[in-house]
N, C-alpha and C positions, 0 to 999 in steps of 0.2 A: 723435504719432504712433501711427496706426491699430495694433489689437493683431496683424492678421494679419500684419504686416511685422516685427511683432520676430522676434527667434532662438527656436528651441523651446527649451525648457531641460532640465536634465537628471532635474528633476521629472517634467515633462510627459511624458518616454518612460518614466520609470519607471511612473509612472500607466497609460500606455497600455499599456506591457508589463504588468502587472498586472491590468488590464481583460479583453485577449487569453488571456493564458492562463486566468483565472479563469471566463472563458466568460459573466460576466455583471457587472453594476455592484454591488448587494450584494455578493458573495463578493469582488470587487475591495478595496472597503472595509472587509469585515474583516480582509483579508489585509494591507492597510494602515494598519488602525488609525485610520481618520477617517470621516467621516459619508457615506452615499451619495450626498449631494446636492450634496459638495464634490467628489466622484469624477465625478460629473456634469458639474459644473459645467467641470470641467480638462479632461473629454471632448471637450465641447461647443467650450472655446477652442481649444482643438488641432483641431479641424473649420475653426473660424473660419479657424485661420491658415493652413493649407491648403487653406481655400475647396473642400474634397471630403468628402462623409460617409466615415467609417471603419468604421462598424455599421449592418446594417440591425436598426431595432429595429419590430418592432410588440406584439401585445400576447401574442404564443406565441412568439416568436423573436428572440433576439439572437445575429446571425451577424455574422463579419466580413465586410469585403468584398477586394475583390482588392487592391485600394491599402494596406488592413489588413494584409494578409499581406506584400505589398513592403515594408513599413514596419516591420515586425516582425523579418523576415529581415535587410534589412538595416543596423538598429540596434541589433539583437544583441552584435555585436562592440564596439561603441564604449561600449554600456551595461557592458559586463562589465570593458572598461580603465578605465573610471572609477569602478567600484566597486571595483576591486582596488587603483588609484589612493588611492582614500579610505581603503580596509582596511590598506594599508600604511602611510600615516602613523599610523593609531589603533594599529599593532601597533608603533612606534616603542620598546615598553617589555618586548616578546618576547611579551605576554600575548594568547591569543587572545582575541580579543573577536568580539561583533556576533551578529545570529541564525541559527542553523543549523535549516533545515527539513527535518524527515521525514516522507516519508508513506509506510505500510505497511498492509494487511491487519490487521485485529482479532486474527484465530487467529494471525498471524504476529508481534504485538506479546506477545500473553499467555504465548506456550508459547517463543520465541526471543530476542527482545531486552527482555521488561521489566528482566530482572536488569541486562543490560549498557547499557541509557538512564540506571538510575540510580546507577550504579556511574561510569560517564562524567559525569555533573552533579556529582558531588560531586568529582571528579579534574579538573573544569574549570568551575567556578560563575561564571566571568567571560564564556561561552557561553551565549548564553540560547538553551535548547533550545525548539524549537518543533515538537510532534509531533499531524498529521492520520490519522485513521485512515478508511480508504478501501481499497474492493478493485479501484479500477478503477486503468489503466494506461496508457491512450492517451496521447497523444505532448504533447499540449496540458498535461495534468496532471503527465508527467514531468519537462517544462520547466520547471514552476512549483517544484519542491523542490530543494534542494541535493542530497539524497539519498534513492533509492526503495525499497522493498524490495516485494518479490514472488514468487507461485509462479508456477516459468517464466521464461525468459528471452525473451520474445515482445513486444520493445519496440523502441522504433527502433534502426538500427544506429548511428546516433551514437550513443548512450550505452554505456559498461561496464558488462557485468554480473559478478559476482562472486558462489558459490557461498559461502555460510555457512550452509551445511546441520550443518556441525560445531562451530557457535560453544557448542553443547553436549550433553547425550549423545544418543545417536542416538534419533531420535521415530521413531513406528510410526503407521502411521494404521489404528486399530481398531474393529473391528466388533462391538455390543453390545446388550445387551437387559437389561432386568430380569428379576428371579427370578420375580415372579409372570407375566409375557409367556410367559416357557421354562416354566414347570409348566401354562400352558393350553395352548401350540401348541407346545412341542419344540423342541430347538436344531437346527440344521442341523448336519449331518456330513458335508456336504460342500459346494462353492460352489453344484452344480447345486440343491440342494435349499431353496436361499438363493429359488428362485422359489415357494415354498410360504408366502413369509412377505411381509409388508407394509415398508415400509423408510421410516425418516424419512427425507425429502431435504433436502439445504441448498442455496439459491440464495442468490447472491451478493448482498448489498443495492444494491453502486452497478452494477453491470453488468448484473447479473440473469442472469449465468451458472446453470445449473444443473449442481452438480457432483454427477457418479457413483460408487457406491463403486467403490474400486480393490481390487483383492485379487493376490497372486501366484498363478499358472497352478497351478502344483506347491508342494511345502512346500521345494524347494533355495532357499536363501538366495538364488542369482542368478537365480530364475525369473522369466520376462517376465511381466508384468501383464495382467490382464484387468480392461476397464472394462465394468463390469454396469450399463447402461445400461434393461435391459427389466425391472426389478426393480419389482413393484405398488408403488404409492404409497398409504404412509399419509397421511402429510400432508405439506405441504412447508413450510420455515421459511427464514427470511435470518439466524438469530441462534445461534450455538453453544450458546448457554446454553438454549433454546427445544430444540435437539436435545437438551438432557440431561435435559430436564424433561419432555419426550413421552416417552424412553425410559423414564425412572425412574417414569412412569405408565401403561406397559405398553402405548402404542398402538403400538410397533412396532419393527424393527430400529435402532440410530443408528451410523453412524459419523461419528469425529473423529481427532483427533490423540492417542494415547494418554495424553501427559501432561496433557489437559485433563481426564481422567476418573478419573486415578491413583485421588484417597480415595474415589469411589462403588466402584471396581474393589476396593481395600483392605477397606472396609467391610461388603463382599457386595449392595448396593443394585443393581450391575449388573455382569452376567455376559459374560466374552469371548464372542466368537462366533468361530469357524473362526479362534482364535489362529497356527495354523501356516500362515495363509496372509497375514497382514496384511505389508503392505509397510513396509520403512523408506522415510521423508521425505526428498528429499534434492533437491529441487529449489526452494532457498529460493534466490532470488537479491538483491545488492544492484547498485543502478542507481545510476549519477551522469553526469553530463559530464563529458568529459576534460579541459575548461580549470577546472572547479571546484577540480581537485587544486591549483590556484593559491593559494586561500587558505590561511590560516593552520587557522582554525576547521574546514574540513575536512578537511585534513591531519590534524588530529590526529586527528579521528572515525575516520577510516579507518586509521590506525595503530591507535588504541586496537582497532578489531574485529581485523586483522589479529594482534593480539595474543593477545587470546582465540581466533582460530581456531587460533592455533600453540598454544597452551598445550592445545587440547585435540585437538591431534594432525590 
């Protein structure tokens, strides 16, 4: 029997799904834990079976064809049902098992989720936790993970979004500078005086988005936010540790979540700038597809997070 006459297998669909969501063969191979050659061979076999290409391959791009999109969308429910069936068999002893894939920005992990993930891993040792740090959250990336965490709720309407900002004590977006910088240039006494200073700006490493400094318009707790996009640039970096290092060395005024610089503030290495205008960080969201709640390991994680939120009010 010729290979293209055989039925497409569950393994082939999983491989195709992973390639589609990962965006290239090498990333898919890492996620599947097999070699790139094996993934490439599986894709070529699938294309041979359907007798049409699924991806456009050149030296500069690897893009899905319209047929790939159709196959991906039409096979999603079948893959999910088969995965759930396999998991139900594995969960007959009532222990949640399997791989739980989480995706989040590094700053969210550092400030909001590090402690929670460690506690969850200790509470559910039979779940294989896989954490990927990325600031991008386009639909393809969102669909390749069980649960994602991001600033803001601007992802596909097919995903459920839940705020987790209160999973720990309140966090503020802080502006700061070193004592040496302030001694040399002075400290701003108002938002308008920030225009006389240079700012250490942060660019998201994956999406490339440049994040402006946000402050409250007034000192009132519920004041509207002001987005300060016009400030002079001292340097642009794509790592929060670099923001801190540049600020400590007097390069300019930095801005990060206050929890990330507490030790430097307490030691006096960094000085708060316009502290009365610091806004609360309230737009941290957890994302997941509605059908994912059917799997025991994901339900366990969602319940664990909800308990943490309830405990912190």
